[in-house]
C-alpha positions, -999 to 999 in steps of 0.1 A, spaced: 5 -134 213 36 -111 199 48 -108 240 49 -145 235 65 -146 206 94 -124 217 99 -141 252 103 -176 233 129 -167 207 147 -142 230 152 -168 261 174 -192 240 198 -166 231 198 -149 268 188 -118 257 156 -95 273 131 -78 257 148 -42 268 181 -52 254 165 -62 224 146 -25 223 179 -8 229 198 -21 205 168 -16 178 163 19 187 204 25 182 200 13 148 172 32 139 184 61 155 225 59 140 213 38 112 250 26 119 271 5 146 304 -2 143 324 -23 168 355 -8 173 336 25 177 331 25 214 328 3 243 289 5 240 286 1 203 310 -28 207 284 -45 233 260 -34 207 271 -51 177 282 -85 197 247 -88 208 233 -79 171 257 -113 166 237 -129 191 202 -123 177 212 -112 143 177 -132 124 157 -123 150 167 -86 142 169 -93 107 125 -108 104 118 -79 127 134 -48 102 119 -65 73 87 -61 80 92 -25 75 115 -29 42 146 -22 64 176 -41 48 203 -44 69 241 -52 57 267 -70 76 304 -67 72 319 -92 94 355 -82 84 356 -50 100 327 -57 121 300 -30 116 260 -33 109 244 -7 86 209 -4 74 191 13 46 157 24 41 131 8 14 144 12 -19 180 19 -8 208 4 -34 228 -20 -10 264 -29 -21 266 -66 -29 230 -73 -23 205 -78 -53 175 -45 -57 144 -59 -49 114 -61 -77 90 -40 -56 112 -11 -45 92 22 -44 103 41 -72 106 76 -47 138 57 -26 117 59 3 123 77 32 162 84 28 170 115 43 199 127 16 225 143 34 230 181 28 252 192 -7 286 201 12 278 164 30 277 147 -5 310 168 -19 329 154 9 318 124 13 322 114 -22 358 129 -21 367 107 8 351 75 -14 378 86 -42 407 86 -13 400 58 7 399 39 -33 435 54 -34 449 45 -5 431 8 -9 445 10 -44 478 17 -29 476 -7 -3 479 17 29 453 5 50 449 -1 83 448 -35 99 415 -22 104 405 -13 70 407 25 76 426 50 53 440 82 69 442 115 52 449 151 64 430 180 64 449 196 42 453 165 19 414 166 17 408 199 11 433 199 -14 418 166 -34 383 187 -30 397 211 -51 413 188 -74 381 169 -76 351 189 -74 361 228 -74 349 227 -42 366 240 -8 357 231 27 338 252 51 361 281 62 335 291 95 348 270 125 310 259 133 303 251 97 331 227 95 329 209 131 291 205 121 300 192 89 327 166 104 305 159 133 281 146 112 302 127 91 311 107 123 277 100 128 273 84 99 305 66 107 321 76 81 358 92 92 370 96 131 395 120 146 403 122 185 385 155 194 366 189 175 391 208 180 418 192 160 395 201 128 403 234 127 435 231 116 448 219 84 479 195 99 449 176 118 443 141 110 415 119 102 406 84 97 381 74 66 364 40 80 357 11 58 320 16 63 324 42 32 325 17 12 287 9 17 275 44 18 289 50 -14 289 27 -44 313 15 -70 288 27 -94 286 66 -82 322 63 -78 325 54 -114 303 77 -124 321 106 -103 356 98 -124 335 93 -158 317 130 -152 353 143 -141 372 129 -171 349 144 -201 347 173 -178 386 175 -184 386 167 -219 358 189 -228 380 219 -211 405 205 -231 392 206 -266 372 238 -261 382 274 -258 395 283 -221 366 294 -198 365 313 -170 371 303 -136 335 304 -122 326 286 -157 347 254 -144 338 260 -105 302 256 -115 305 226 -134 325 212 -110 301 222 -82 270 204 -101 288 172 -100 275 157 -66 236 168 -76 241 148 -105 251 115 -96 229 116 -65 201 130 -84 192 157 -64 180 193 -70 202 223 -68 
């Protein structure tokens, strides 16, 4: 019965079951499809446009929600209970946030800083025609220290692993991993980062930072280690994670 239903829905669209399966597996595996990422993702994104209603109906059965940004041509899925920017929260969202796989503390810290830098570029009108913001690794390292009193990984393996993960999430793009070893290298912050870090989280980050600055101005001088510990705890506070 299900097979017949799918065949009836797919036939007018000119899409086979294997093509629908490929699209769904890619979405569930990567969590995002961005049209300008590659030829493969361009093809999958165009296929999604053909059968978006069917994909949404299929994923809604397991509570997965879809955000489709037509302007920047990307599709991102969210697990049950996740907050989706621009979409009303469901009344029956699970208390524990669903099966969300949380990024590591290091990844969260870099993502927060990238989001803040993207917002800065947006305000200054420095986005390119595809909505991307450019930042150098040196600039990112400085922003990390200024905002969170943290540093990028010094080890080559750890740094490459970090940026590879952020690229898989379609939050950044760069030419090659070899370039990530030089502070003079540049990467682009993808517009999909606005769907990954909400404005509420970004505002909370600013608020925590401003309160910390005021507290330090009013209090007696404290050690660098105390200041660093306070800044390091911000990602955990904002994302509700345990240290």
